[in-house]
NUDRENPA-969460 format. One line per 2 residues: number of its first residue (from 1); their letters; for each residue x, y, z of N, C-alpha, C, O, CB. Coordinates in steps of 0.1 Angstrom, whole numbers. Glycine has a CB too. Layout:
NUDRENPA-969460
NUM	a	X,Y,Z,X,Y,Z,X,Y,Z,X,Y,Z,X,Y,Z  ...
***
This chain:
NUDRENPA-969460
1	dv	1366,562,2234,1374,549,2235,1387,553,2223,1388,565,2220,1363,533,2231  1395,544,2218,1405,547,2208,1395,551,2197,1396,562,2191,1416,535,2206
3	cs	1385,539,2193,1384,540,2180,1374,554,2178,1375,560,2167,1378,526,2175  1367,559,2188,1361,571,2186,1369,581,2186,1365,590,2179,1351,573,2195
5	sd	1381,583,2192,1393,594,2189,1399,593,2177,1406,602,2172,1403,594,2200  1397,581,2172,1404,582,2156,1392,586,2149,1395,589,2137,1412,568,2149
7	la	1383,586,2151,1371,586,2141,1371,605,2138,1369,612,2128,1352,577,2150  1373,610,2155,1371,624,2154,1383,626,2148,1383,633,2138,1369,632,2166
9	lf	1396,621,2151,1407,627,2144,1408,628,2127,1415,636,2120,1418,619,2148  1400,621,2122,1399,618,2109,1388,628,2104,1388,632,2092,1396,603,2107
11	dt	1380,630,2112,1371,643,2108,1378,658,2107,1374,668,2101,1359,644,2118  1389,656,2118,1395,672,2114,1402,673,2100,1402,684,2094,1408,677,2124
13	ga	1407,663,2095,1415,663,2085,1430,671,2089,1437,678,2082,1408,668,2073  1432,669,2100,1446,675,2102,1459,660,2103,1459,649,2108,1445,686,2120
15	ke	1467,668,2095,1481,658,2091,1491,658,2102,1499,650,2104,1490,663,2076  1490,671,2110,1501,674,2120,1495,662,2134,1504,658,2142,1500,695,2125
17	la	1484,658,2136,1482,654,2148,1483,638,2149,1481,630,2140,1468,659,2151  1486,634,2163,1491,620,2163,1482,611,2176,1483,616,2188,1508,620,2165
19	la	1475,601,2175,1472,597,2187,1482,582,2191,1486,573,2183,1454,594,2186  1483,585,2205,1489,572,2212,1482,568,2223,1478,577,2231,1503,575,2217
21	ay	1478,555,2225,1468,548,2234,1476,544,2248,1486,537,2248,1462,534,2225  1472,547,2257,1481,542,2273,1466,539,2281,1455,544,2282,1494,559,2282
23	ds	1472,526,2286,1459,520,2296,1461,528,2311,1471,526,2319,1461,501,2299  1450,535,2312,1448,542,2325,1447,532,2337,1450,535,2348,1436,550,2325
25	ge	1441,518,2333,1435,511,2342,1424,516,2347,1417,524,2341,1442,507,2350  1421,511,2362,1410,511,2368,1413,518,2382,1405,518,2391,1405,496,2370
27	ta	1425,525,2384,1427,528,2397,1437,541,2395,1445,542,2386,1434,514,2404  1436,552,2406,1442,563,2406,1457,561,2402,1463,568,2393,1440,568,2419
29	em	1463,552,2408,1480,550,2406,1481,545,2393,1491,548,2387,1488,540,2417  1473,538,2388,1477,533,2373,1474,544,2363,1482,546,2353,1467,519,2368
31	aq	1464,553,2367,1460,564,2357,1475,575,2359,1481,581,2350,1444,572,2363  1476,575,2370,1492,587,2370,1501,578,2366,1510,584,2361,1500,594,2386
33	ea	1503,563,2366,1515,559,2357,1513,562,2343,1523,568,2338,1519,544,2359  1502,559,2335,1496,563,2323,1501,576,2318,1507,579,2307,1481,563,2324
35	yr	1496,585,2332,1500,602,2324,1518,600,2325,1524,603,2314,1493,621,2337  1522,597,2332,1537,602,2332,1542,593,2319,1551,599,2313,1547,598,2349
37	ka	1540,584,2315,1540,577,2304,1540,585,2289,1548,584,2279,1528,569,2305  1528,593,2291,1523,598,2279,1530,611,2279,1532,617,2269,1508,598,2279
39	rt	1533,616,2290,1539,631,2290,1556,630,2288,1563,638,2282,1536,639,2306  1560,615,2293,1575,614,2287,1575,611,2274,1585,616,2267,1583,605,2293
41	dg	1567,603,2268,1564,605,2253,1562,617,2244,1564,618,2232,1554,600,2251  1558,626,2254,1557,639,2242,1543,642,2242,1540,653,2236,1562,633,2223
43	aa	1532,636,2248,1517,642,2247,1515,656,2250,1520,662,2260,1508,636,2256  1507,661,2242,1504,673,2246,1490,680,2252,1486,691,2255,1508,678,2239
45	lv	1484,667,2250,1469,665,2255,1463,651,2258,1461,642,2250,1459,671,2245  1460,652,2272,1456,637,2274,1442,636,2273,1435,646,2275,1461,631,2288
47	lg	1435,623,2270,1423,624,2268,1420,613,2277,1427,604,2275,1420,623,2255  1410,610,2287,1409,604,2295,1419,606,2310,1430,612,2309,1409,594,2289
49	pl	1415,602,2321,1410,588,2323,1395,587,2322,1389,597,2319,1415,582,2336  1387,574,2323,1376,572,2326,1368,578,2339,1357,583,2339,1376,562,2326
51	fg	1377,576,2350,1371,574,2364,1376,587,2371,1387,591,2372,1375,560,2372  1361,593,2377,1364,605,2385,1375,605,2395,1382,615,2397,1353,608,2393
53	ps	1377,594,2402,1391,595,2414,1402,594,2405,1412,596,2411,1393,580,2427  1404,593,2392,1417,588,2386,1419,604,2380,1430,610,2380,1416,574,2372
55	at	1409,608,2376,1410,623,2372,1415,633,2380,1424,641,2378,1397,628,2368  1406,632,2394,1412,640,2403,1424,641,2408,1430,651,2412,1406,640,2411
57	al	1430,624,2407,1444,622,2409,1456,629,2402,1468,632,2406,1446,608,2407  1450,630,2390,1460,638,2379,1460,654,2383,1470,661,2382,1454,636,2361
59	ap	1450,658,2388,1453,674,2389,1464,678,2394,1468,688,2389,1445,681,2395  1472,674,2406,1482,679,2411,1493,680,2402,1503,687,2405,1485,673,2421
61	mv	1492,671,2387,1503,666,2380,1500,677,2368,1508,682,2361,1503,649,2376  1490,678,2368,1485,690,2359,1491,701,2360,1498,707,2351,1472,693,2361
63	sq	1488,704,2373,1489,720,2379,1503,721,2383,1507,732,2388,1480,724,2394  1512,711,2379,1526,715,2378,1536,716,2364,1547,713,2360,1533,706,2387
65	gg	1526,720,2358,1528,722,2344,1529,709,2333,1536,708,2323,1541,731,2343  1522,700,2338,1516,690,2328,1506,692,2318,1500,702,2319,1511,680,2334
67	an	1503,685,2308,1496,683,2300,1481,685,2302,1477,676,2310,1499,674,2297  1472,694,2298,1456,694,2301,1452,677,2298,1457,668,2292,1446,708,2288
69	vv	1442,678,2305,1434,663,2307,1419,667,2303,1414,677,2308,1436,655,2324  1413,658,2295,1399,659,2290,1396,643,2298,1402,634,2293,1398,659,2270
71	sf	1388,639,2309,1387,631,2314,1370,627,2311,1361,636,2310,1393,634,2327  1369,613,2309,1357,609,2301,1344,608,2316,1333,604,2314,1361,592,2291
73	sn	1349,612,2327,1341,610,2339,1327,620,2338,1328,631,2334,1350,614,2352  1317,616,2343,1308,625,2345,1307,633,2359,1299,641,2363,1297,619,2343
75	de	1315,630,2364,1314,636,2379,1324,649,2381,1336,651,2382,1319,623,2391  1311,661,2381,1318,674,2383,1327,678,2391,1336,685,2388,1310,683,2384
77	qa	1326,673,2404,1334,675,2414,1350,668,2407,1359,671,2414,1327,668,2430  1353,663,2397,1366,662,2394,1372,669,2386,1382,667,2380,1369,651,2392
79	as	1366,679,2383,1369,691,2372,1376,698,2380,1371,700,2391,1357,700,2365  1387,704,2377,1398,715,2381,1407,721,2368,1408,716,2357,1409,709,2392
81	rg	1415,735,2376,1420,739,2363,1430,727,2354,1440,721,2359,1429,752,2368  1424,726,2343,1432,717,2335,1429,706,2335,1436,699,2328,1443,717,2337
83	vw	1419,702,2341,1413,691,2343,1397,689,2338,1388,689,2347,1415,689,2357  1394,687,2326,1381,689,2320,1370,676,2321,1375,665,2323,1384,692,2305
85	im	1360,677,2320,1351,665,2323,1343,666,2311,1337,676,2307,1343,666,2336  1342,654,2305,1338,654,2293,1325,642,2292,1319,639,2281,1351,652,2285
87	gi	1323,637,2304,1311,631,2303,1299,636,2304,1297,648,2306,1311,625,2310  1288,627,2303,1275,634,2304,1269,633,2320,1263,624,2324,1264,626,2294
89	aa	1273,645,2328,1270,645,2341,1256,646,2341,1249,650,2332,1275,654,2349  1252,640,2352,1237,641,2359,1233,655,2364,1222,659,2359,1236,631,2372
91	pp	1239,662,2372,1234,671,2377,1229,683,2365,1218,688,2367,1245,676,2386  1237,685,2353,1233,695,2347,1223,690,2337,1217,699,2330,1244,702,2341
93	qv	1219,677,2337,1203,673,2332,1195,677,2340,1186,682,2334,1199,657,2331  1195,678,2352,1182,679,2362,1183,696,2362,1171,701,2363,1184,668,2381
95	rr	1192,706,2362,1191,718,2357,1183,723,2346,1173,731,2347,1201,720,2355  1190,717,2333,1182,721,2320,1167,716,2319,1158,723,2313,1189,715,2308
97	vv	1165,705,2325,1150,702,2329,1139,710,2335,1127,711,2331,1151,695,2337  1147,714,2346,1140,724,2360,1141,737,2351,1130,744,2349,1153,727,2379
99	dy	1151,740,2345,1149,753,2334,1136,753,2323,1127,761,2322,1164,754,2325  1136,744,2316,1126,740,2308,1112,741,2311,1102,745,2305,1128,728,2305
101	av	1114,737,2325,1098,735,2330,1093,748,2336,1081,751,2335,1096,722,2343  1103,756,2341,1101,772,2346,1097,779,2335,1087,786,2336,1114,780,2353
103	dq	1105,777,2323,1101,783,2315,1086,781,2309,1079,790,2304,1109,781,2307  1081,769,2311,1069,767,2306,1058,770,2317,1047,765,2317,1069,755,2300
105	gi	1062,780,2327,1051,786,2336,1052,775,2347,1043,776,2355,1034,787,2328  1062,763,2352,1058,756,2365,1069,762,2374,1081,764,2372,1058,737,2364
107	kr	1059,764,2386,1070,772,2399,1068,762,2407,1075,765,2417,1066,790,2407  1063,750,2409,1067,739,2421,1072,727,2417,1068,722,2407,1056,736,2429
109	fa	1079,723,2423,1083,706,2422,1086,701,2432,1087,706,2443,1095,703,2414  1090,687,2428,1087,674,2440,1098,668,2436,1105,671,2426,1072,663,2439
111	vf	1101,656,2445,1115,648,2437,1106,634,2444,1098,635,2453,1138,651,2445  1109,624,2436,1106,611,2439,1119,601,2434,1121,598,2422,1093,608,2432
113	ap	1126,598,2443,1141,593,2439,1147,581,2450,1145,581,2462,1152,608,2440  1154,573,2444,1159,563,2454,1168,570,2466,1174,581,2463,1167,550,2446
115	qt	1168,564,2478,1179,567,2484,1191,561,2487,1194,553,2496,1176,569,2491  1198,569,2475,1211,564,2467,1219,577,2468,1215,588,2471,1209,558,2450
117	ay	1234,572,2464,1244,587,2462,1238,592,2451,1239,605,2450,1262,585,2458  1231,586,2441,1229,592,2429,1215,601,2431,1213,612,2426,1227,579,2418
119	gq	1206,592,2440,1190,600,2441,1191,613,2449,1184,623,2446,1176,590,2451  1202,613,2458,1204,623,2468,1211,634,2462,1211,645,2468,1212,617,2481
121	qm	1218,632,2449,1227,644,2441,1215,649,2434,1214,661,2433,1241,638,2430  1207,643,2430,1195,643,2417,1185,656,2426,1182,667,2420,1183,622,2413
123	aq	1181,653,2440,1173,661,2448,1178,672,2449,1174,682,2444,1170,656,2460  1191,672,2457,1202,683,2456,1198,693,2447,1193,703,2449,1215,678,2453
125	tl	1202,689,2437,1205,697,2422,1192,705,2422,1191,717,2423,1208,685,2407  1180,694,2420,1168,701,2418,1163,711,2428,1157,721,2425,1158,692,2417
127	es	1165,708,2440,1163,718,2452,1170,733,2450,1163,743,2449,1170,710,2466  1182,733,2449,1194,744,2442,1188,752,2432,1187,764,2433,1207,737,2434
129	qa	1184,745,2420,1180,749,2407,1166,758,2406,1163,769,2400,1179,736,2400  1160,748,2414,1146,753,2417,1143,768,2423,1137,778,2420,1141,745,2426
131	tm	1153,765,2435,1154,780,2444,1158,791,2436,1152,802,2435,1165,779,2457  1172,788,2428,1176,799,2424,1168,805,2408,1169,816,2402,1190,796,2424
133	rg	1159,794,2404,1149,800,2392,1135,807,2399,1125,810,2392,1144,784,2380  1135,808,2414,1124,814,2417,1113,806,2421,1102,812,2423,1121,822,2408
135	at	1115,792,2421,1105,781,2420,1105,776,2434,1114,778,2443,1110,769,2409  1094,769,2436,1093,760,2453,1093,748,2451,1088,742,2441,1079,762,2462
137	va	1101,741,2464,1100,726,2460,1093,721,2471,1096,720,2483,1114,718,2458  1083,717,2466,1070,712,2473,1073,701,2484,1068,701,2496,1060,704,2461
139	gv	1080,692,2479,1082,677,2486,1093,671,2479,1095,671,2467,1068,665,2485  1101,664,2490,1110,653,2485,1109,642,2492,1109,642,2504,1123,656,2485
141	el	1107,631,2487,1105,620,2491,1115,609,2487,1112,605,2475,1094,619,2488  1128,602,2493,1136,592,2490,1135,581,2495,1139,579,2507,1146,596,2491
143	fd	1129,569,2486,1127,557,2491,1135,547,2492,1144,548,2484,1120,552,2488  1134,536,2498,1142,526,2498,1145,520,2486,1136,514,2480,1138,518,2504
145	an	1161,518,2479,1159,515,2464,1159,498,2462,1160,492,2451,1173,523,2455  1158,492,2477,1155,477,2475,1143,475,2482,1142,465,2489,1166,468,2481
147	sa	1133,483,2481,1121,480,2486,1113,474,2473,1116,476,2461,1114,494,2494  1104,467,2476,1093,459,2463,1082,473,2464,1077,478,2454,1083,438,2468
149	dl	1080,476,2478,1068,486,2478,1072,497,2478,1079,503,2486,1060,485,2487  1066,501,2467,1066,524,2468,1054,527,2471,1056,539,2472,1068,535,2451
151	st	1044,525,2474,1031,529,2477,1031,538,2490,1024,548,2491,1023,517,2477  1040,533,2501,1038,540,2509,1046,556,2508,1040,566,2509,1040,531,2520
153	pa	1061,555,2506,1066,566,2503,1060,574,2491,1063,586,2490,1078,563,2501  1052,569,2480,1044,578,2470,1035,584,2478,1033,596,2477,1037,572,2458
155	rr	1028,577,2486,1015,585,2494,1021,596,2505,1015,606,2510,1004,572,2503  1034,592,2507,1039,603,2517,1041,619,2508,1037,630,2511,1056,597,2523
157	la	1049,613,2496,1047,627,2486,1037,634,2482,1036,646,2481,1051,626,2475  1027,624,2479,1012,632,2476,1007,638,2489,998,645,2486,999,622,2469
159	eq	1009,637,2500,1006,641,2511,1012,657,2512,1007,668,2515,1012,630,2521  1026,653,2509,1034,666,2511,1033,679,2501,1037,690,2504,1049,662,2511
161	vk	1025,676,2487,1027,685,2475,1009,687,2479,1006,699,2477,1034,677,2458  1001,682,2482,985,684,2479,983,697,2484,992,704,2489,975,673,2486
163	nt	971,703,2484,962,714,2486,968,727,2481,968,737,2488,959,716,2499  971,727,2472,974,736,2459,970,734,2444,971,724,2437,986,737,2457
165	dn	966,747,2441,960,743,2425,973,747,2414,972,746,2402,943,754,2420  986,752,2420,994,755,2413,1001,743,2404,1002,732,2409,1002,761,2420
167	rl	1005,744,2394,1012,732,2383,1022,727,2391,1030,735,2396,1018,737,2368  1024,714,2393,1036,707,2399,1045,698,2388,1039,690,2381,1031,697,2412
169	av	1056,699,2388,1063,691,2381,1072,682,2394,1075,687,2405,1072,700,2370  1075,666,2390,1079,658,2397,1089,651,2393,1087,642,2385,1071,652,2400
171	lv	1103,653,2397,1113,646,2391,1116,631,2398,1116,628,2410,1127,655,2390  1117,623,2387,1117,607,2393,1131,604,2383,1130,602,2371,1099,595,2390
173	pv	1142,605,2390,1151,600,2381,1157,586,2386,1167,584,2393,1161,610,2379  1147,575,2378,1148,562,2383,1146,555,2365,1138,557,2357,1133,559,2396
175	at	1159,546,2364,1162,540,2354,1151,528,2350,1144,524,2360,1176,537,2356  1149,523,2341,1143,511,2338,1146,499,2342,1159,499,2342,1142,509,2327
177	pr	1142,486,2346,1126,487,2348,1122,492,2358,1110,491,2360,1119,474,2347  1128,498,2368,1124,500,2383,1115,511,2378,1104,509,2384,1136,504,2394
179	vs	1114,521,2372,1108,534,2367,1094,530,2365,1086,540,2366,1115,540,2354  1090,520,2363,1076,514,2359,1067,511,2373,1055,512,2373,1080,498,2351
181	aa	1076,508,2385,1068,504,2396,1068,519,2405,1058,522,2413,1075,490,2404  1079,527,2404,1078,545,2407,1067,547,2399,1058,548,2407,1092,557,2400
183	la	1064,547,2390,1053,556,2382,1039,552,2388,1031,559,2392,1053,553,2364  1038,535,2388,1024,532,2391,1021,535,2407,1010,538,2411,1020,516,2387
185	al	1032,534,2415,1029,538,2427,1029,555,2431,1026,560,2442,1039,531,2433  1032,562,2420,1029,578,2421,1015,581,2416,1009,590,2420,1039,587,2412
187	aa	1011,571,2406,998,573,2397,987,569,2409,977,576,2411,996,562,2381  990,556,2418,978,550,2428,978,562,2437,968,563,2444,981,535,2436
189	ag	987,569,2439,986,582,2451,981,595,2445,981,605,2452,1000,586,2458  978,594,2431,972,606,2426,981,613,2418,975,622,2412,967,614,2436
191	ld	994,611,2417,1004,616,2412,1007,613,2397,1018,614,2393,1014,611,2420  995,609,2386,999,605,2375,1000,617,2364,996,628,2366,990,596,2371
193	sk	1007,611,2352,1008,621,2342,998,632,2338,1000,643,2333,1010,614,2331  986,628,2341,975,635,2341,971,647,2349,963,655,2346,967,628,2342
195	sv	979,647,2362,980,655,2371,993,664,2376,993,673,2383,976,648,2379  1004,659,2370,1017,666,2376,1023,664,2361,1020,655,2354,1025,657,2390
197	ql	1030,670,2359,1042,668,2349,1051,662,2353,1056,666,2364,1048,679,2344  1057,651,2346,1068,639,2350,1078,645,2344,1077,649,2333,1067,622,2344
199	ig	1091,647,2352,1105,651,2345,1115,641,2350,1116,637,2362,1110,669,2348  1124,638,2339,1135,629,2344,1148,632,2339,1150,642,2333,1133,616,2342
201	tg	1159,622,2341,1173,626,2335,1175,616,2327,1165,610,2323,1186,628,2345  1189,614,2322,1193,608,2314,1192,591,2314,1193,584,2304,1204,613,2313
203	vw	1190,587,2326,1187,573,2328,1173,572,2318,1172,560,2314,1184,569,2345  1163,580,2313,1152,576,2307,1159,575,2289,1155,567,2281,1137,589,2311
205	di	1169,582,2286,1173,583,2273,1182,566,2268,1193,562,2266,1184,599,2272  1169,561,2269,1174,545,2262,1161,542,2251,1150,546,2253,1175,529,2276
207	pn	1166,534,2240,1156,529,2232,1142,523,2237,1140,514,2245,1163,520,2225  1133,530,2230,1117,523,2231,1111,527,2247,1103,520,2253,1118,502,2228
209	ig	1117,541,2253,1113,545,2264,1100,551,2263,1093,554,2273,1123,554,2269  1096,552,2251,1081,558,2245,1071,546,2249,1060,549,2252,1082,560,2226
211	qe	1075,535,2249,1069,523,2250,1061,523,2263,1049,519,2263,1079,512,2250  1067,528,2275,1062,530,2287,1049,541,2289,1051,553,2291,1074,533,2294
213	pm	1038,535,2288,1026,545,2287,1024,555,2297,1019,566,2295,1013,537,2288  1031,551,2312,1031,566,2323,1040,574,2318,1039,585,2324,1035,564,2339
215	lr	1052,573,2308,1058,584,2308,1056,593,2295,1063,603,2293,1072,580,2311  1046,589,2287,1040,597,2278,1039,613,2283,1035,616,2294,1027,591,2274
217	ga	1042,623,2273,1042,635,2278,1052,642,2289,1051,654,2293,1030,636,2283  1062,633,2292,1072,634,2305,1085,641,2296,1089,636,2286,1076,617,2313
219	wy	1088,651,2302,1104,659,2300,1116,650,2307,1116,643,2317,1104,675,2309  1126,652,2297,1137,646,2302,1151,653,2297,1152,650,2285,1136,632,2298
221	aa	1160,658,2300,1173,663,2290,1182,651,2287,1186,642,2295,1185,677,2297  1185,652,2276,1193,641,2270,1201,649,2258,1197,661,2255,1182,628,2264
223	pd	1213,644,2251,1219,646,2241,1213,647,2226,1210,636,2222,1227,638,2242  1212,651,2221,1205,654,2205,1206,640,2200,1217,638,2195,1214,666,2193
225	pa	1198,631,2199,1194,618,2191,1200,620,2176,1207,611,2171,1177,617,2191  1197,631,2170,1201,628,2157,1218,630,2152,1223,626,2142,1192,636,2149
227	rr	1224,639,2166,1237,638,2167,1243,625,2167,1252,621,2159,1240,644,2177  1239,617,2178,1241,606,2181,1237,591,2171,1241,579,2173,1236,608,2193
229	ad	1228,596,2162,1224,587,2148,1235,589,2142,1241,579,2139,1210,589,2139  1240,599,2138,1253,605,2129,1262,600,2132,1269,595,2123,1258,619,2129
231	fe	1267,598,2145,1282,594,2149,1277,579,2145,1282,574,2135,1289,597,2168  1268,570,2153,1268,558,2154,1269,554,2136,1274,543,2133,1254,554,2163
233	rr	1265,563,2127,1266,555,2111,1277,558,2110,1283,547,2113,1257,558,2098  1285,566,2108,1302,570,2109,1309,556,2113,1315,547,2106,1305,583,2123
235	fl	1305,558,2126,1315,547,2132,1313,533,2125,1323,527,2123,1313,545,2150  1302,528,2122,1295,516,2119,1305,518,2102,1313,510,2100,1274,516,2120
237	at	1304,526,2094,1309,528,2084,1324,525,2083,1330,518,2076,1306,538,2082  1328,532,2093,1343,531,2095,1351,518,2101,1362,514,2098,1347,543,2104
239	yg	1341,512,2108,1350,498,2116,1342,489,2114,1346,478,2119,1355,497,2133  1330,488,2108,1322,474,2105,1317,471,2117,1312,460,2118,1331,460,2099
241	kp	1316,478,2127,1305,472,2141,1300,484,2146,1304,495,2144,1313,464,2157  1287,481,2154,1283,493,2159,1290,499,2172,1294,491,2181,1269,490,2162
243	as	1290,511,2174,1293,519,2188,1287,513,2202,1275,513,2204,1287,534,2186  1294,510,2211,1288,509,2224,1282,520,2228,1287,531,2227,1296,505,2233
245	r	1268,517,2236,1263,528,2240,1269,539,2249,1263,549,2251,1252,524,2244
***
């Protein structure tokens, strides 16, 4: 947001830079209009918009000689020449935690995720990254995101991955509070933190996540909490209010 951009500008100590704010709205058309206005006013670099479709809509304007864009979207597909993605994208989180697991000697993976666009993307990312690292994907189970009973899909996954002595990592890209039900179903099927290595994504990166007993010892990729804490401290000191999550 503008406050964070101001704070970053303060940190540089540069006196030849200036920031101007434009409302990019919630549609691609509004973002394009804001971009045109910024360019007319002489902007050399555009920070924003927030949404992937809006960033994608700016790509043709950038390719025609416009100012480069640093979008806050987390959609990797929105990136193109001159359009940079700054949001915390989900696929790199999966790739990072898979790489870490492989480096720890794990060669078998499985996925227990909701049947949603996000869950499917996480499963596909794990499959491609594990394969690239020479590991095996032993099972993928996508469950009904609205179902109250996850025991049946958990048992199906347990059936897929049984009959081996090799260490197994199970990706569970499920946010709280739903993650508790997912973990309980996996544990009941014999896939608890004592028998498998649980891995996750940034949806676990929330305060007090360690209070979930079944996640103790689990791994997930997220930004350095020390850097976030430093940013929050400086933001509060500068503006007198906490930064939004």
